[in-house]
C-alpha positions as CSV (number, residue, x, y, z in Angstrom):
1,M,-6.7,-6.6,16.2
2,P,-4.5,-3.5,15.7
3,K,-5.1,-0.4,17.9
4,A,-7.0,2.5,16.3
5,L,-4.8,5.3,15.0
6,C,-7.2,7.9,16.5
7,Y,-10.9,8.7,16.8
8,V,-12.4,11.5,14.8
9,S,-15.6,13.4,14.8
10,D,-15.9,14.0,11.1
11,W,-15.2,12.2,7.8
12,Y,-13.1,15.1,6.6
13,I,-10.9,15.0,9.7
14,G,-10.6,11.2,9.3
15,F,-9.6,11.6,5.7
16,T,-7.0,14.3,6.5
17,V,-5.5,12.2,9.3
18,L,-5.3,9.1,7.1
19,T,-3.7,11.2,4.3
20,A,-1.2,12.6,6.8
21,Y,-0.5,9.1,8.1
22,K,0.2,7.7,4.6
23,A,2.4,10.8,3.8
24,G,4.4,10.2,6.9
25,T,3.5,13.6,8.4
26,Y,1.0,12.4,11.0
27,T,1.7,13.2,14.6
28,P,-0.3,12.0,17.5
29,G,-2.9,14.6,18.4
30,L,-3.3,16.0,14.9
31,E,-7.0,15.2,15.0
32,K,-7.4,17.5,17.9
33,E,-5.9,20.4,16.0
34,L,-8.4,19.9,13.2
35,V,-11.9,21.2,13.9
36,N,-15.2,20.3,12.4
37,D,-15.4,21.9,8.9
38,S,-18.7,23.6,9.6
39,N,-17.0,25.8,12.2
40,L,-14.1,26.9,9.9
41,S,-13.7,30.4,8.6
42,S,-12.7,30.8,5.0
43,S,-9.0,31.3,6.0
44,D,-9.1,28.3,8.3
45,M,-10.7,26.2,5.5
46,S,-7.9,27.3,3.2
47,K,-5.3,26.2,5.7
48,F,-7.1,22.9,6.2
49,I,-7.3,22.3,2.4
50,Q,-3.7,23.4,2.0
51,K,-2.5,20.9,4.6
52,L,-4.5,18.1,3.0
53,L,-3.2,18.8,-0.5
54,T,0.4,19.1,0.8
55,D,0.2,15.7,2.5
56,Y,-1.5,14.2,-0.5
57,T,1.1,15.6,-2.9
58,H,3.9,14.3,-0.6
59,M,2.2,10.9,-0.4
60,T,1.8,10.5,-4.2
61,R,5.2,11.9,-5.0
62,S,6.9,9.5,-2.8
63,T,5.2,6.6,-4.5
64,E,5.1,7.8,-8.1
65,D,8.2,9.9,-8.7
66,K,10.7,8.2,-6.6
67,V,13.2,6.1,-8.6
68,L,15.4,3.9,-6.4
69,T,19.1,3.6,-6.9
70,F,20.6,0.2,-7.2
71,S,21.7,0.5,-3.5
72,E,18.3,1.5,-2.3
73,L,16.7,-1.4,-4.2
74,Y,19.3,-3.7,-2.6
75,Q,18.5,-2.5,0.9
76,L,14.8,-3.2,0.3
77,Y,15.5,-6.6,-1.3
78,Y,17.9,-7.7,1.5
79,K,15.3,-6.8,4.2
80,W,12.6,-8.6,2.3
81,K,14.6,-11.7,1.6
82,Y,16.4,-12.1,5.0
83,N,13.8,-10.8,7.4
84,G,11.0,-13.0,6.0
85,K,9.7,-16.3,7.3
86,K,12.4,-18.4,5.8
87,V,15.7,-18.6,7.8
88,Y,18.9,-18.3,5.8
89,S,22.4,-19.3,6.9
90,E,24.9,-16.6,7.7
91,Q,26.9,-17.8,4.7
92,S,24.0,-17.0,2.4
93,K,23.7,-13.5,3.9
94,Y,27.5,-13.0,3.6
95,S,27.4,-14.2,-0.1
96,T,24.7,-11.7,-0.9
97,R,26.5,-8.8,0.8
98,A,29.8,-9.8,-1.0
99,A,27.9,-10.0,-4.4
100,Y,26.5,-6.5,-3.7
101,K,29.9,-5.1,-2.9
102,N,31.1,-6.4,-6.3
103,C,28.5,-4.3,-8.0
104,K,30.0,-1.1,-6.8
105,A,29.8,0.5,-10.3
106,L,26.0,0.3,-10.1
107,H,25.4,1.5,-6.5
108,N,24.5,5.1,-7.2
109,I,22.7,4.6,-10.5
110,P,18.9,4.9,-10.6
111,I,17.5,1.5,-11.5
112,D,15.6,2.8,-14.4
113,K,18.9,4.0,-16.0
114,I,20.8,0.7,-15.6
115,T,21.4,-1.1,-18.8
116,Y,22.0,-4.7,-19.6
117,E,25.5,-3.8,-20.9
118,Q,26.4,-2.1,-17.5
119,M,25.3,-5.2,-15.6
120,Q,27.3,-7.5,-18.0
121,D,30.3,-5.2,-17.7
122,V,30.2,-5.5,-13.9
123,V,30.1,-9.3,-14.2
124,D,32.9,-9.3,-16.8
125,S,35.1,-7.0,-14.7
126,I,35.1,-9.1,-11.5
127,P,38.4,-11.0,-11.2
128,L,37.0,-13.7,-9.0
129,K,36.2,-17.4,-9.4
130,Y,33.0,-18.8,-11.0
131,S,31.0,-19.2,-7.7
132,S,31.5,-15.5,-6.8
133,L,30.5,-14.4,-10.3
134,D,27.5,-16.7,-10.1
135,N,26.5,-15.0,-6.8
136,V,26.7,-11.5,-8.5
137,V,24.5,-12.7,-11.5
138,L,22.0,-14.4,-9.1
139,L,21.8,-11.2,-7.0
140,M,21.1,-9.0,-10.0
141,K,18.4,-11.4,-11.3
142,Q,16.7,-11.7,-7.9
143,M,16.8,-8.0,-7.2
144,F,15.1,-7.1,-10.5
145,R,12.6,-9.9,-10.1
146,Y,11.8,-8.4,-6.7
147,A,11.6,-4.9,-8.2
148,A,9.3,-6.1,-10.9
149,G,6.9,-7.7,-8.4
150,V,6.8,-5.0,-5.7
151,S,3.8,-2.8,-5.8
152,F,5.6,0.5,-5.1
153,I,7.0,0.4,-8.7
154,V,4.6,2.6,-10.7
155,S,3.1,2.0,-14.0
156,R,5.2,4.6,-15.7
157,T,8.3,2.5,-15.0
158,K,6.7,-0.9,-14.7
159,F,7.2,-1.9,-18.3
160,R,10.8,-0.8,-18.0
161,F,11.3,-3.1,-15.0
162,S,9.5,-6.0,-16.7
163,S,11.7,-5.7,-19.8
164,F,14.7,-5.2,-17.6
165,Q,13.9,-8.4,-15.7
166,R,13.9,-10.3,-19.0
167,L,17.2,-8.7,-19.9
168,S,18.8,-9.6,-16.6
169,E,17.9,-13.2,-17.3
170,K,20.3,-13.0,-20.2
171,L,23.3,-12.2,-17.9
172,Y,25.9,-14.9,-18.1
173,I,29.4,-15.6,-17.0
174,R,32.0,-15.5,-19.9
175,Q,34.7,-18.1,-20.2
176,M,37.3,-17.9,-17.4
177,R,40.4,-16.0,-18.5
């Protein structure tokens, strides 16, 4: 059983602590700085509410407004795939990293702005053999399947990711030159 984050005397303090924890602004001992709301003056109550709203806004912004770049999505995908239960070979990890490096043109583009044509252009521009191209196509497909299934992608962009996943399935390797 996990250890308790802290013990609080009041529901409001508990809610504030959990909100700060989710927002990433919690520091050990925060609950001691907060006092029972019945003892707060109006200025202290304003500060209390302001902190709560700031943390809540920070928490919701980080999950709703954040659009990952291709590189950020890759980092999350790589950790998810290779730090899971299944053990992969070093060659598999190397192939994934090499495929990512071949997608350099997409690295800094937010994933909701990447088009099918941009991905196909990346595949078409790689002067490597079929197996390397296949690794690039496979990486793109897997990354966007992962993005479509991860809960941090919000409803505003979820349709975009779902349709993008279908588009990424159309990627192909053109005839060798």
